[in-house]
Each structure stands twice: as structure tokens, then as C-alpha cells.
C-alpha positions as CSV (number, residue, x, y, z in Angstrom):
1,Q,-50.9,-85.6,107.3
2,V,-49.4,-89.1,107.4
3,Q,-47.5,-90.2,104.3
4,L,-45.5,-93.3,103.6
5,Q,-43.1,-93.6,100.7
6,E,-41.3,-96.7,99.5
7,S,-37.9,-96.6,97.9
8,G,-35.4,-99.1,96.6
9,P,-34.3,-100.9,93.4
10,G,-36.8,-101.8,90.7
11,L,-34.7,-104.7,89.5
12,V,-32.9,-107.3,91.6
13,Q,-30.9,-110.3,90.5
14,P,-31.8,-113.8,91.7
15,S,-30.1,-114.9,94.9
16,Q,-29.5,-111.2,95.9
17,T,-30.9,-109.5,98.9
18,L,-33.7,-107.0,98.3
19,S,-33.7,-104.0,100.5
20,L,-36.7,-101.6,100.5
21,T,-37.1,-98.5,102.7
22,C,-40.3,-96.9,103.8
23,T,-40.0,-93.3,104.8
24,V,-42.8,-91.9,107.0
25,S,-43.7,-88.3,107.4
26,G,-46.3,-86.6,109.5
27,F,-46.3,-89.3,112.2
28,S,-43.6,-90.9,114.4
29,I,-42.9,-94.6,113.9
30,T,-42.3,-94.8,117.6
31,T,-45.8,-93.7,118.5
32,D,-47.4,-96.2,121.0
33,Y,-49.4,-99.0,119.6
34,Y,-48.7,-98.4,115.9
35,Y,-47.2,-101.1,113.7
36,W,-45.4,-100.6,110.4
37,N,-46.0,-103.3,107.8
38,W,-44.7,-104.6,104.6
39,I,-47.2,-106.1,102.2
40,R,-46.8,-107.3,98.6
41,Q,-48.8,-108.3,95.6
42,S,-47.5,-110.6,93.0
43,P,-48.9,-110.7,89.5
44,G,-52.3,-112.3,89.5
45,K,-52.3,-112.8,93.3
46,G,-53.8,-111.1,96.3
47,L,-52.1,-109.1,98.9
48,E,-49.6,-110.9,101.0
49,W,-48.6,-109.6,104.5
50,M,-44.9,-110.1,104.9
51,G,-44.0,-108.6,108.2
52,A,-44.1,-105.7,110.6
53,I,-42.1,-103.7,113.1
54,S,-43.7,-102.3,116.2
55,D,-43.5,-99.0,118.0
56,V,-40.8,-100.4,120.2
57,G,-38.9,-102.2,117.4
58,S,-40.1,-105.7,117.8
59,T,-40.5,-107.6,114.5
60,F,-43.0,-110.1,113.2
61,F,-43.0,-112.1,110.0
62,S,-45.2,-114.4,108.0
63,T,-44.3,-118.0,108.5
64,S,-43.5,-118.5,104.8
65,L,-41.0,-115.6,104.7
66,K,-39.6,-115.6,108.2
67,S,-36.4,-117.4,107.3
68,R,-35.5,-114.8,104.6
69,S,-36.8,-111.6,106.1
70,S,-35.7,-108.9,108.5
71,I,-36.9,-105.4,109.2
72,S,-34.9,-102.7,110.7
73,R,-35.6,-99.0,111.5
74,D,-34.0,-95.7,112.0
75,S,-36.2,-93.8,114.3
76,T,-34.1,-90.6,113.9
77,K,-34.9,-90.6,110.2
78,N,-38.4,-92.0,110.8
79,L,-38.0,-94.9,108.4
80,F,-38.0,-98.6,108.4
81,T,-36.4,-101.1,106.0
82,L,-37.3,-104.5,104.7
83,H,-34.5,-107.0,103.8
84,L,-35.5,-110.1,101.9
85,A,-32.6,-112.5,101.2
86,S,-32.1,-115.0,98.4
87,V,-34.8,-113.6,96.1
88,T,-36.2,-115.6,93.2
89,P,-38.5,-114.6,90.3
90,E,-41.4,-115.6,92.6
91,D,-40.5,-112.5,94.7
92,T,-41.4,-110.2,91.8
93,A,-44.2,-108.0,93.1
94,V,-45.4,-104.6,94.0
95,Y,-44.3,-103.9,97.5
96,Y,-46.2,-101.7,99.9
97,C,-45.6,-100.3,103.3
98,A,-48.6,-99.6,105.5
99,R,-49.6,-98.6,109.0
100,D,-52.0,-100.3,111.3
101,R,-52.7,-100.2,115.0
102,I,-51.8,-103.1,117.3
103,M,-51.5,-105.3,114.2
104,D,-55.3,-105.4,113.7
105,G,-54.9,-105.6,109.9
106,K,-56.8,-102.5,109.3
107,Y,-54.3,-100.5,107.4
108,D,-55.2,-96.8,107.4
109,Y,-52.2,-95.4,105.5
110,W,-50.4,-96.9,102.6
111,G,-47.4,-96.0,100.5
112,Q,-48.0,-95.9,96.7
113,G,-46.1,-99.1,96.2
114,I,-42.9,-100.0,94.4
115,Q,-42.6,-102.5,91.6
116,V,-39.7,-104.9,92.1
117,T,-38.7,-107.4,89.5
118,V,-36.4,-110.3,90.2
119,S,-34.6,-111.2,87.0
120,S,-31.1,-111.8,85.7
């Protein structure tokens, strides 16, 4: 049974770096062809794909967030981490991690989501 679980701070101050971790169980993040994504949903908006890390550790980001984003992983602990720098209140959102295969956008497993508020 594949499970994804987000963790991290619920409140971040503006200009700080937000770090969120997705811990995966029941499936190795290094399994061929699978990609591990970060997706967010801001209040009143649709889902926004932020970026992904591949089975071999390659990273991909949305154009709008690329300059502020990085994704790392710890394959020994089977987790991956999003870092989003210089956050503003516009980064307030529910953040999800999700799995797809070869970045086809068909996410078959999701975490439950974590609410992050950017506020002083």
C-alpha cells in the first residue's frame, strides 16, 4: 500500500524559506519511471504543479517558481523535500505531494495535504 505524508511548518514568515517533506511508504522513490511531485492549491484557485523529482534524482520545476524552488531527496529514508525561498502571502496554500509515472500528470497517489500560511 503506497502512502505519502507531508510534514512541515504550518506558519512561515514572509521572506523565509519554506521546507516541506513528503515521506513515502510502501514504494521506493527510486523505482524506475516514477516521479514525485509537489502540487499546491491556493485559496480560491485551482491546483498548481510546482515541481518534481525523478527516480534518478533529476528535478523539474514550473517556470513561475523555478527561481525560488529546489527539491532534494533522501533515498535511504524514502522521502523528498521541497524548499521554496522568499515566500510571500501569495504562497499561502495547501501543499500536496503526489506520485505519477513518467510525468504524465496522472497522479495515482496523493498525500493528505498540509496547510501552509505565510504571515508575519
